[in-house]
C-alpha positions as CSV (number, residue, x, y, z in Angstrom):
1,X,-12.7,-4.2,43.2
2,X,-13.1,-0.6,42.0
3,X,-11.3,0.3,38.8
4,X,-8.0,2.1,39.2
5,X,-8.4,5.8,38.3
6,X,-6.0,8.5,37.1
7,X,-6.1,10.0,40.6
8,X,-5.0,6.7,42.1
9,X,-2.0,6.7,39.7
10,X,-1.2,10.3,40.4
11,X,-1.3,9.7,44.2
12,X,1.0,6.6,44.0
13,X,3.4,8.3,41.6
14,X,3.5,11.6,43.6
15,X,2.6,13.7,40.6
16,X,-0.5,15.6,39.4
17,X,-3.3,13.9,37.4
18,X,-2.4,16.3,34.6
19,X,1.1,14.9,34.4
20,X,-0.3,11.3,34.3
21,X,-2.7,12.4,31.5
22,X,0.3,13.9,29.5
23,X,2.2,10.7,29.9
24,X,-0.7,8.5,28.8
25,X,-1.3,10.8,25.8
26,X,2.4,10.6,24.8
27,X,2.6,14.4,25.0
28,X,5.9,16.3,24.8
29,X,7.4,18.4,27.7
30,X,7.4,15.5,30.2
31,X,10.9,14.7,31.5
32,X,12.1,11.2,30.7
33,X,12.6,10.1,34.3
34,X,9.1,11.3,35.2
35,X,7.6,9.5,32.2
36,X,9.3,6.3,33.1
37,X,8.2,6.5,36.8
38,X,4.6,7.1,35.9
39,X,4.5,4.3,33.3
40,X,6.0,2.0,36.0
41,X,3.2,2.9,38.4
42,X,0.6,2.5,35.7
43,X,1.9,-1.0,35.1
44,X,2.0,-1.9,38.8
45,X,-1.6,-0.7,39.4
46,X,-2.9,-2.1,36.1
47,X,-4.4,1.2,35.1
48,X,-6.4,1.2,31.9
49,X,-7.6,4.7,30.7
50,X,-11.0,5.0,29.2
51,X,-10.5,5.6,25.5
52,X,-13.8,7.5,25.1
53,X,-13.1,9.8,28.0
54,X,-9.5,10.4,26.8
55,X,-10.8,11.3,23.3
56,X,-13.3,13.8,24.8
57,X,-10.8,15.5,27.1
58,X,-8.0,15.7,24.5
59,X,-9.9,16.0,21.2
60,X,-7.8,13.1,20.0
61,X,-8.8,9.6,18.8
62,X,-7.2,6.6,20.4
63,X,-8.4,4.1,17.8
64,X,-6.0,2.7,15.2
65,X,-7.3,0.8,12.2
66,X,-5.7,-2.4,10.9
67,X,-6.9,-3.1,7.3
68,X,-6.7,-6.5,5.6
69,X,-8.0,-8.0,2.4
70,X,-8.2,-11.4,4.3
71,X,-8.2,-11.0,8.1
72,X,-8.7,-14.8,8.5
73,X,-5.4,-15.8,7.1
74,X,-2.6,-17.3,9.2
75,X,-0.4,-14.3,8.4
76,X,-3.2,-11.9,9.7
77,X,-3.4,-13.7,13.0
78,X,0.3,-13.0,13.8
79,X,-0.1,-9.4,12.7
80,X,-3.3,-8.8,14.7
81,X,-1.7,-10.2,17.9
82,X,1.4,-8.0,17.5
83,X,-0.7,-4.9,16.9
84,X,-3.2,-5.5,19.7
85,X,-0.4,-6.1,22.2
86,X,1.4,-2.9,21.3
87,X,-1.8,-0.8,21.2
88,X,-2.6,-1.9,24.7
89,X,0.9,-0.9,25.8
90,X,0.3,2.6,24.4
91,X,-3.2,2.9,25.7
92,X,-4.8,2.7,22.3
93,X,-7.4,0.3,20.9
94,X,-7.4,-1.6,17.6
95,X,-10.1,-1.8,15.0
96,X,-9.8,-4.5,12.3
97,X,-11.4,-3.8,9.0
98,X,-11.6,-5.8,5.7
99,X,-11.2,-4.2,2.3
100,X,-12.7,-6.3,-0.5
101,X,-11.8,-4.9,-3.9
102,X,-14.1,-7.4,-5.7
103,X,-17.2,-5.6,-4.2
104,X,-18.6,-2.8,-6.2
105,X,-18.2,0.5,-4.4
106,X,-15.5,-0.8,-2.1
107,X,-13.7,2.5,-2.0
108,X,-16.8,4.5,-1.0
109,X,-17.6,1.8,1.6
110,X,-14.1,2.3,3.1
111,X,-14.6,6.1,3.1
112,X,-17.8,5.7,5.0
113,X,-16.1,3.5,7.6
114,X,-13.4,6.1,8.0
115,X,-15.9,8.8,8.7
116,X,-17.7,6.7,11.3
117,X,-14.5,5.5,13.1
118,X,-12.5,8.7,13.5
119,X,-9.2,6.9,13.4
120,X,-5.9,8.3,14.8
121,X,-4.0,6.2,12.3
122,X,-4.1,3.3,9.9
123,X,-2.0,0.2,9.2
124,X,-2.3,-1.3,5.7
125,X,-1.2,-4.9,5.2
126,X,-0.3,-6.6,1.9
127,X,-1.5,-6.6,-0.8
128,X,-3.7,-3.6,-0.1
129,X,-0.7,-1.5,1.1
130,X,0.2,-1.1,-2.6
131,X,-3.3,0.1,-3.7
132,X,-2.7,3.7,-4.6
133,X,-6.4,4.6,-4.6
134,X,-6.6,3.4,-1.0
135,X,-3.5,5.3,0.2
136,X,-4.8,8.4,-1.6
137,X,-8.1,8.2,0.3
138,X,-6.3,8.3,3.6
139,X,-4.0,11.1,2.4
140,X,-7.0,13.2,1.4
141,X,-8.4,12.9,4.9
142,X,-5.1,13.6,6.6
143,X,-5.0,10.2,8.4
144,X,-1.5,8.9,9.1
145,X,-0.7,5.6,7.3
146,X,1.9,3.0,7.9
147,X,2.3,0.3,5.2
148,X,3.3,-3.1,6.5
149,X,5.2,-5.3,4.0
150,X,5.8,-2.6,1.4
151,X,9.1,-1.0,0.5
152,X,7.6,2.1,-1.0
153,X,6.3,5.0,1.0
154,X,3.9,7.7,-0.4
155,X,2.0,10.7,0.8
156,X,1.3,10.6,4.6
157,X,3.0,7.1,4.6
158,X,5.7,5.3,6.4
159,X,6.7,1.7,5.7
160,X,7.8,-1.3,7.9
161,X,9.2,-4.3,6.1
162,X,11.9,-6.9,5.7
163,X,14.2,-7.4,2.7
164,X,12.1,-9.8,0.7
165,X,14.5,-9.9,-2.2
166,X,17.5,-10.9,0.0
167,X,15.4,-13.4,1.9
168,X,14.3,-15.1,-1.3
169,X,17.9,-15.2,-2.5
170,X,19.0,-16.8,0.7
171,X,16.3,-19.5,0.5
172,X,17.2,-20.3,-3.1
173,X,20.9,-20.5,-2.2
174,X,19.9,-22.9,0.5
175,X,18.2,-25.2,-2.0
176,X,21.2,-25.0,-4.4
177,X,23.5,-25.9,-1.5
178,X,21.5,-29.0,-0.9
179,X,22.3,-30.0,-4.5
180,X,19.0,-29.0,-6.1
181,X,19.3,-27.8,-9.7
182,X,15.7,-28.3,-10.8
183,X,13.9,-25.7,-8.7
184,X,10.4,-24.2,-9.3
185,X,9.0,-21.1,-7.7
186,X,5.3,-20.5,-7.0
187,X,4.6,-16.8,-7.3
188,X,2.4,-14.7,-5.1
189,X,-0.1,-12.1,-6.1
190,X,1.7,-10.1,-8.9
191,X,0.0,-6.8,-7.8
192,X,1.9,-7.0,-4.5
193,X,5.4,-5.5,-4.4
194,X,6.8,-8.1,-2.0
195,X,5.7,-10.9,-4.3
196,X,7.6,-9.3,-7.1
197,X,10.7,-8.8,-5.0
198,X,10.6,-12.5,-3.8
199,X,10.4,-13.6,-7.5
200,X,13.3,-11.4,-8.4
201,X,15.4,-12.7,-5.5
202,X,14.7,-16.3,-6.7
203,X,15.6,-15.5,-10.3
204,X,18.8,-13.7,-9.5
205,X,20.0,-16.5,-7.2
206,X,19.3,-19.1,-9.9
207,X,21.2,-17.0,-12.4
208,X,24.1,-16.5,-10.0
209,X,24.2,-20.3,-9.6
210,X,24.3,-20.8,-13.4
211,X,20.8,-22.5,-13.4
212,X,18.1,-22.0,-15.9
213,X,14.6,-20.9,-14.8
214,X,11.9,-22.6,-16.9
215,X,8.9,-20.4,-17.6
216,X,6.5,-23.3,-16.8
217,X,8.2,-23.8,-13.4
218,X,7.1,-20.3,-12.2
219,X,3.4,-20.8,-12.0
220,X,1.2,-17.8,-11.1
221,X,-0.8,-18.0,-7.8
222,X,-2.4,-15.6,-5.3
223,X,-1.0,-16.5,-1.9
224,X,-3.9,-18.9,-1.1
225,X,-3.7,-22.5,-0.1
226,X,-6.0,-23.5,-3.1
227,X,-3.7,-21.7,-5.6
228,X,-0.6,-23.4,-4.1
229,X,-2.3,-26.8,-4.5
230,X,-3.2,-26.0,-8.1
231,X,0.4,-25.0,-8.8
232,X,1.7,-28.1,-7.2
233,X,-0.6,-30.3,-9.3
234,X,0.7,-28.6,-12.5
235,X,4.4,-28.9,-11.5
236,X,4.3,-32.5,-10.1
237,X,2.1,-34.1,-12.7
238,X,4.9,-33.8,-15.4
239,X,7.4,-36.6,-15.8
240,X,10.3,-34.1,-15.6
241,X,9.2,-32.5,-12.4
242,X,11.4,-30.3,-10.2
243,X,13.2,-31.7,-7.2
244,X,12.4,-28.6,-5.1
245,X,9.6,-26.1,-5.0
246,X,9.9,-22.7,-3.3
247,X,6.5,-21.1,-2.6
248,X,6.3,-17.4,-2.0
249,X,4.3,-17.9,1.2
250,X,3.6,-20.7,3.6
251,X,-0.1,-21.2,2.7
252,X,0.9,-21.9,-0.9
253,X,3.7,-24.2,0.3
254,X,1.1,-26.1,2.3
255,X,-0.9,-26.5,-0.8
256,X,2.1,-28.0,-2.6
257,X,2.6,-30.4,0.3
258,X,-1.0,-31.6,-0.1
259,X,-0.5,-32.0,-3.8
260,X,2.6,-34.1,-3.3
261,X,0.8,-36.3,-0.8
262,X,-2.0,-36.9,-3.3
263,X,0.5,-38.0,-5.9
264,X,2.5,-40.2,-3.4
265,X,5.6,-38.1,-3.7
266,X,7.6,-38.3,-0.5
267,X,8.8,-35.1,1.1
268,X,11.7,-34.4,1.5
269,X,13.0,-37.7,0.1
270,X,11.8,-37.1,-3.4
271,X,10.8,-33.5,-3.2
272,X,11.8,-30.5,-1.1
273,X,9.2,-27.9,-0.4
274,X,9.9,-24.5,1.3
275,X,7.9,-21.5,2.1
276,X,8.0,-17.9,3.3
277,X,6.6,-16.1,6.4
278,X,6.9,-18.7,9.2
279,X,3.1,-18.5,9.7
280,X,1.5,-20.9,12.2
281,X,0.7,-23.3,9.3
282,X,4.4,-23.8,8.8
283,X,4.6,-25.5,12.2
284,X,1.3,-27.4,11.9
285,X,2.2,-28.9,8.5
286,X,3.7,-32.4,8.2
287,X,6.5,-32.4,7.5
288,X,7.0,-29.1,9.1
289,X,8.0,-26.4,6.6
290,X,11.4,-24.9,6.0
291,X,10.7,-21.2,5.6
292,X,11.8,-17.6,5.9
293,X,10.8,-16.2,9.3
294,X,9.2,-12.9,8.7
295,X,8.7,-11.3,12.2
296,X,5.1,-10.4,11.7
297,X,4.3,-9.6,15.3
298,X,7.3,-7.4,15.6
299,X,6.6,-5.7,12.3
300,X,3.0,-5.0,13.4
301,X,4.2,-3.6,16.7
302,X,6.6,-1.3,14.9
303,X,3.8,0.1,12.8
304,X,1.9,1.0,16.0
305,X,5.0,2.6,17.6
306,X,5.4,4.9,14.5
307,X,1.7,5.9,14.6
308,X,1.6,6.8,18.3
309,X,4.9,8.7,18.3
310,X,4.2,12.4,18.7
311,X,6.9,13.3,16.2
312,X,5.0,11.3,13.6
313,X,2.4,14.0,13.4
314,X,4.9,16.2,11.6
315,X,4.8,15.5,7.9
316,X,8.5,16.1,7.4
317,X,9.4,13.2,9.8
318,X,6.6,11.0,8.4
319,X,6.8,11.1,4.6
320,X,9.1,8.4,3.3
321,X,10.0,7.0,6.8
322,X,11.1,3.4,6.6
323,X,11.9,0.7,9.1
324,X,13.4,-2.6,8.0
325,X,13.5,-5.5,10.5
326,X,15.7,-8.6,10.2
327,X,14.4,-11.9,8.8
328,X,15.7,-15.4,9.4
329,X,15.7,-18.8,7.7
330,X,14.1,-21.6,9.6
331,X,15.3,-25.1,8.5
332,X,12.8,-27.8,9.2
333,X,12.0,-31.2,7.8
334,X,10.4,-30.4,4.5
335,X,13.7,-29.8,2.8
336,X,16.6,-32.1,2.2
337,X,19.3,-33.1,-0.3
338,X,18.4,-33.5,-3.9
């Protein structure tokens, strides 16, 4: 079968090819009923515009960059799926890039990639969304940026996030309601703002419950499975171990579960373990993890919506723009009464 063309769409919709082009390019001055009608025909015919041809005809790029420090993580998988799906909806294409701060010259390498890609916009994920030298780089080149998982906007930036502080308080309150008084917290990467907010939520919930927070029960980690297992080993090897461990993400919580299994500590009978994110590993673990559901796919989709909105090109509507989506607590079998 021949590919559907813009002329086919125009003929079926009863409009000009120029009108179809304006709708596909999200241009202004197209009446809402006409836009909706054309988009319906586009969906029915399965029309997919050629990104290269669109760029040549409109002098616009239809590539959006999604930047990670670790694109192989479970968190990244959900984010990529949400971003890809929404890019396709808008007729854009997604480019996934890794930023490795441990490599010498990483910033110059990123700058070279930007020059080669000609991106219409960029999504920065945690923890790199809080690296000021990176956001400054995009600002200098006038590339629109949306930060995912940050609560602080900056130049040419908007943010999409959940209330990490409130979510951590809710999870801690849940453990307290189960009768736990000896609760430990495995921290995430301290350079990441969301990690600090989750720690603050835990500490404030403990204080509100009149419970002490021992310094040695807040081990530092870096959001990885290996660091969660190391934290679990340290917490569970002691004779006066906690009865519950709250990890700042699911991968670290999975590490704690493995540590408990190696020490023959039954979960949740002798230890409750909870996480944060509702990443795929939370459902693959045994027992399945009680966790905070962070709607990663929806958050990623929202970042794309902001970038392709024509109004976003105006700095006065872009700077400091913030979208907060709701979170939820998912109670599974890894938590139980103290």
